[in-house]
C-alpha positions in Angstrom: 4.9 -36.6 -1.7 8.6 -35.5 -2.1 7.9 -34.6 -5.6 4.8 -32.7 -4.8 6.5 -30.7 -2.1 9.4 -29.6 -4.1 7.2 -28.4 -7.0 4.9 -26.5 -4.5 8.0 -24.8 -2.9 8.5 -22.8 -5.8 5.0 -22.0 -6.6 4.2 -19.9 -3.5 6.5 -17.1 -4.1 4.1 -14.8 -5.6 2.1 -14.5 -2.5 4.5 -12.3 -0.6 3.8 -8.5 -0.6 1.6 -6.5 1.8 -1.1 -3.8 1.5 -2.4 -1.7 4.5 -5.8 -1.9 5.3 -6.4 0.3 8.4 -9.9 -1.5 9.4 -9.9 -4.9 7.7 -13.3 -6.1 6.7 -14.2 -9.7 7.2 -14.2 -12.1 4.2 -18.0 -11.8 3.9 -18.1 -8.0 3.7 -19.5 -6.5 0.4 -17.7 -4.0 -1.9 -19.9 -2.0 -3.9 -20.0 -2.7 -7.6 -21.4 -0.4 -10.4 -23.0 -1.8 -13.5 -20.2 -0.4 -15.8 -18.0 -3.1 -14.5 -20.4 -6.1 -15.8 -19.0 -5.8 -19.5 -15.5 -6.1 -18.4 -14.4 -9.9 -18.4 -11.6 -11.1 -15.9 -8.7 -13.5 -17.4 -6.6 -15.0 -15.0 -2.9 -16.1 -15.2 -0.5 -17.2 -12.6 0.6 -20.0 -10.4 -0.9 -21.6 -7.1 -1.8 -18.2 -5.6 -4.1 -17.8 -8.4 -5.2 -21.5 -9.5 -8.8 -21.9 -8.9 -8.8 -25.6 -10.1 -6.8 -25.5 -13.3 -4.3 -28.2 -11.7 -7.2 -30.5 -11.2 -7.5 -31.1 -15.1 -3.7 -31.5 -15.5 -1.9 -34.9 -14.5 1.4 -33.3 -14.0 1.8 -31.4 -10.8 0.3 -30.8 -7.3 -3.5 -30.1 -6.9 -5.4 -29.0 -4.0 -7.9 -32.1 -4.2 -8.0 -33.1 -0.5 -9.1 -32.2 2.9 -8.3 -29.4 4.5 -8.2 -27.3 1.3 -11.6 -25.5 0.9 -12.7 -26.4 4.3 -13.7 -22.7 5.3 -15.8 -21.5 2.2 -16.5 -24.5 -0.1 -16.6 -27.1 2.5 -14.7 -29.6 0.3 -11.6 -29.3 -1.7 -12.1 -26.9 -4.5 -8.8 -26.9 -6.2 -7.6 -23.9 -4.7 -4.5 -24.0 -2.2 -6.4 -22.1 0.6 -9.2 -22.9 3.2 -11.5 -20.9 0.9 -11.5 -18.2 -1.9 -8.3 -16.9 -3.7 -7.6 -13.4 -4.8 -9.1 -13.9 -8.4 -12.1 -15.0 -6.7 -12.9 -11.9 -4.7 -11.9 -9.7 -7.4 -14.5 -11.4 -9.8 -17.1 -10.9 -7.1 -16.1 -7.3 -6.8 -16.5 -7.0 -10.5 -19.9 -8.7 -10.4 -18.6 -11.8 -12.2 -18.9 -15.5 -11.4 -15.7 -17.1 -10.0 -13.2 -17.6 -12.5 -13.5 -21.0 -14.2 -10.6 -23.2 -15.3 -10.1 -23.2 -19.0 -9.7 -26.8 -19.0 -12.9 -27.5 -16.9 -14.9 -30.2 -18.8 -17.8 -28.7 -20.8 -16.9 -25.1 -20.0 -17.4 -22.8 -22.9 -18.6 -19.4 -21.6 -15.5 -17.4 -21.9 -17.2 -14.0 -21.6 -17.0 -13.7 -18.2 -14.3 -15.1 -15.9 -11.7 -17.6 -17.2 -8.4 -19.0 -15.3 -5.3 -20.3 -16.9 -3.0 -20.2 -13.8 -1.4 -23.5 -12.9 -0.3 -24.2 -9.5 3.5 -24.8 -9.9 3.9 -22.7 -13.1 6.8 -20.2 -13.7 7.4 -17.9 -16.7 10.3 -19.5 -18.3 9.6 -22.6 -20.8 12.8 -24.4 -19.9 12.3 -23.9 -16.0 9.3 -26.0 -15.1 8.6 -28.2 -18.3 5.7 -30.1 -16.9 3.8 -27.1 -16.1 1.6 -24.6 -17.7 4.2 -21.8 -18.1 3.4 -18.2 -19.3 4.0 -19.3 -23.0 1.5 -22.2 -22.8 -1.1 -20.2 -20.7 -0.9 -17.5 -23.6 -1.2 -20.1 -26.2 -4.3 -21.1 -24.5 -5.8 -17.8 -24.1 -5.2 -17.3 -27.9 -6.9 -20.5 -28.5 -9.9 -19.2 -26.3 -10.0 -16.0 -28.5 -10.4 -18.1 -31.5 -13.3 -20.1 -29.9 -15.0 -16.8 -28.9 -14.7 -15.4 -32.5 -16.6 -18.7 -33.6 -19.1 -18.3 -30.8 -19.9 -14.5 -30.7 -18.4 -13.1 -34.0 -15.4 -11.0 -34.3 -16.7 -7.7 -33.3 -18.3 -9.0 -30.2 -15.1 -10.8 -29.4 -12.9 -7.9 -29.8 -15.2 -5.9 -27.6 -15.0 -8.3 -24.7 -11.2 -8.8 -25.0 -10.6 -5.1 -25.0 -12.7 -4.4 -22.2 -11.2 -7.5 -20.3 -8.7 -7.1 -17.4 -5.9 -9.6 -17.7 -4.5 -10.0 -14.2 -1.1 -11.7 -13.6 0.8 -13.5 -10.7 3.5 -15.5 -12.2 7.5 -15.4 -12.1 8.5 -16.0 -8.6 9.0 -19.6 -9.0 11.7 -18.9 -11.5 13.6 -17.1 -9.2 13.1 -19.6 -6.4 14.3 -22.2 -8.8 17.7 -20.1 -9.3 17.9 -19.7 -5.2 17.5 -23.4 -4.5 19.6 -24.5 -7.3 22.8 -22.5 -6.6 25.0 -21.9 -3.6 24.8 -18.7 -1.7 25.5 -15.9 -2.1 24.3 -15.9 -5.7 26.6 -15.0 -8.5 25.3 -11.5 -9.9 25.6 -12.8 -13.5 23.3 -15.7 -13.0 20.7 -13.3 -11.3 21.0 -10.9 -14.2 20.5 -13.5 -16.9 17.5 -15.0 -15.1 15.8 -11.8 -14.5 16.5 -10.5 -18.2 14.9 -13.9 -19.4 11.8 -13.5 -17.3 11.4 -9.9 -18.3 11.9 -10.7 -21.8 9.4 -13.3 -21.6 6.9 -11.5 -20.3 7.3 -8.7 -22.8 7.0 -11.1 -25.6 3.9 -12.6 -24.4 2.3 -9.5 -23.2 2.7 -8.6 -26.8 1.1 -11.8 -28.0 -1.9 -10.7 -26.0 -2.0 -7.2 -27.0 -1.9 -8.3 -30.6 -5.3 -10.2 -30.1 -6.9 -7.2 -28.7 -6.1 -7.2 -24.9 -5.6 -3.6 -23.5 -5.9 -3.8 -19.7 -3.4 -5.6 -17.6 -3.0 -6.1 -13.8 0.2 -7.4 -12.1 0.6 -8.7 -8.8 4.1 -7.8 -7.6 6.3 -10.4 -5.7 6.2 -10.3 -1.9 9.0 -11.4 0.6 8.8 -15.0 -0.3 11.7 -15.5 1.9 9.2 -15.1 4.8 7.1 -17.8 3.8 6.7 -20.5 6.4 8.5 -23.0 3.7 11.4 -20.8 3.8 12.0 -19.4 7.4 15.3 -20.3 8.9 15.7 -22.3 12.1 15.7 -19.1 14.2 12.4 -18.0 12.6 14.3 -15.3 10.4 13.3 -14.6 6.9 15.7 -15.8 4.0 16.8 -12.4 2.9 18.6 -13.5 0.1 15.6 -14.9 -1.3 13.7 -11.7 -0.3 16.4 -9.7 -2.2 15.5 -11.4 -5.7 11.7 -10.5 -5.4 12.6 -6.9 -4.5 15.2 -6.9 -7.6 12.4 -8.2 -9.9 9.8 -5.7 -8.5 12.4 -2.7 -9.2 12.8 -3.8 -12.8 9.3 -4.6 -13.9 7.7 -1.3 -13.0 9.5 0.8 -15.6 9.2 -2.2 -18.0 5.4 -1.9 -17.6 5.8 1.9 -18.1 7.5 1.2 -21.4 4.7 -1.0 -22.5 2.2 1.8 -22.1 4.5 4.1 -24.0 4.9 1.4 -26.8 1.3 0.1 -27.2 -1.6 2.5 -27.7 -4.5 2.0 -25.3 -2.3 0.0 -23.1 -3.6 0.5 -19.4 -2.1 -1.4 -16.2 -2.2 -1.7 -12.5 0.7 -3.0 -10.4 -0.2 -4.0 -6.8 2.6 -3.4 -4.4 2.3 -6.8 -2.9 5.7 -6.6 -0.9 4.8 -3.7 1.1 1.4 -5.2 1.8 2.7 -8.5 3.1 5.7 -7.0 4.9 3.1 -4.8 7.1 1.4 -7.8 8.0 4.4 -9.8 9.2 5.5 -7.0 11.0 2.1 -6.2 12.8 -0.1 -9.0 12.4 -2.6 -8.0 15.2 -3.3 -4.6 13.5 -4.8 -6.8 10.4 -6.7 -9.2 13.0 -3.9 -12.1 12.7 -2.8 -13.7 15.8 -0.2 -16.0 13.9 2.0 -14.6 11.0 5.0 -17.1 11.1 3.6 -20.8 11.5 0.9 -22.0 8.8 -2.4 -23.2 9.9 -1.8 -26.6 8.1 1.5 -28.2 7.8 4.2 -30.1 9.9 7.6 -29.3 11.0 9.0 -26.0 12.4 6.4 -23.2 11.7 4.4 -26.1 10.0 6.8 -25.1 7.0 6.4 -28.6 5.2 3.8 -29.0 2.5 2.3 -32.1 4.4 -1.3 -31.0 3.9 -1.4 -32.9 0.7 -0.3 -36.0 2.5 -3.9 -36.4 3.7 -3.0 -37.6 7.2 0.7 -36.5 8.2 -0.3 -32.7 9.2 -1.3 -30.6 12.2 -4.3 -28.4 11.5 -5.3 -25.3 13.3 -8.7 -24.6 14.9 -9.3 -21.2 13.3 -7.6 -20.3 10.0 -8.9 -17.0 10.3 -6.5 -16.3 13.0 -3.7 -17.1 10.7 -1.8 -15.4 7.7 -0.8 -18.5 6.2 -3.0 -21.3 5.5 -0.3 -23.9 4.7 3.6 -23.5 4.1 3.3 -21.1 0.9 -0.3 -20.0 0.7 -2.3 -17.2 2.4 -5.5 -18.1 4.5 -8.9 -16.8 2.9 -8.9 -14.0 5.5 -5.6 -12.7 4.2 -6.5 -13.1 0.5 -9.5 -11.1 1.1 -7.7 -8.3 2.8 -5.2 -8.5 -0.4 -8.0 -8.4 -2.9 -9.6 -5.4 -1.2 -6.2 -3.5 -1.5 -5.9 -4.6 -5.2 -9.4 -3.4 -5.9 -9.5 -0.2 -4.3 -6.5 1.0 -2.7 -4.8 4.3 -3.4 -1.9 4.8 -5.4 0.8 4.1 -2.8 -0.1 0.5 -2.9 -1.7 0.1 -6.5 -0.4 2.2 -9.4 -1.2 4.0 -11.9 -4.8 2.5 -11.4 -6.4 0.4 -8.8 -8.5 -2.5 -10.2 -11.9 -0.9 -9.8 -10.8 2.1 -12.0 -9.1 -0.3 -14.6 -12.3 -2.1 -14.8 -14.3 0.9 -15.3 -12.0 2.5 -17.9 
């Protein structure tokens, strides 16, 4: 399990930002969806925060294939690092789509609705995590899918589907976590700049590849305060601020880059979710959002249940009520938290999601 734990430590980072819901709804609440969303597919790219089961079909890394994962909603392990649904699941529901199916799922061939390419421990860089589906490989499989769609539906129908689709990303935090884990602190600024430039450069390259396939609508889940995950808390309960600084740096550099894509590529539309602000709000005042516990995970072991022992199948402690917890395991939110984040990404105002929220992006 040591290998699994180290892989997971890097895969959770993308989870950490915050949105502010004054009156959080229950995870069974409904959000109104209009018919105009029905012809807009959802294509998902990312790591364990967005992986709805892809890792189950890849014999290379961790997979949420045992109890207690899935216990709240699915009542069995469903390949999601959560007690229930993830953000892409909720976004699909809000858009009147089925849950995103893993692209590798056996006999799956309906690519016209919701497809997931996210892999649990993935990063952006090719040389960072060779045994995962990095952004290059996820893009490769996306392009392969577009080719299959052209054979199934014809080129004209495929181009309409692809251009209407929302392509949603939560990827790259693991690359920064690897840098943080593998080097002495404080980090040398040249190392940080080099990595940041590589991550952003790879994003530009692969977004361009997708654009060339006809993709026009993109949504980006910003990085949160990863240093505040149970897995990265210091002994005194404080966050690892040097890790948080890397997340903030990426967010600051990514926003102007996305703006440049909108200028460079005709028809390019995008959404950025300020996850850092959203998660920070819940860490600071969890009771406002319905959480009794915002430091310790529901499932795990060690201080703050910050060890990824839930996958050991035996050696972990499990809380009685995951809905009271911000974190389900050492690096992933509970279903309740993911529902709140999804609400924000879908319908929040421009102070949290800009220049469009997802409801507007799907409708455009």
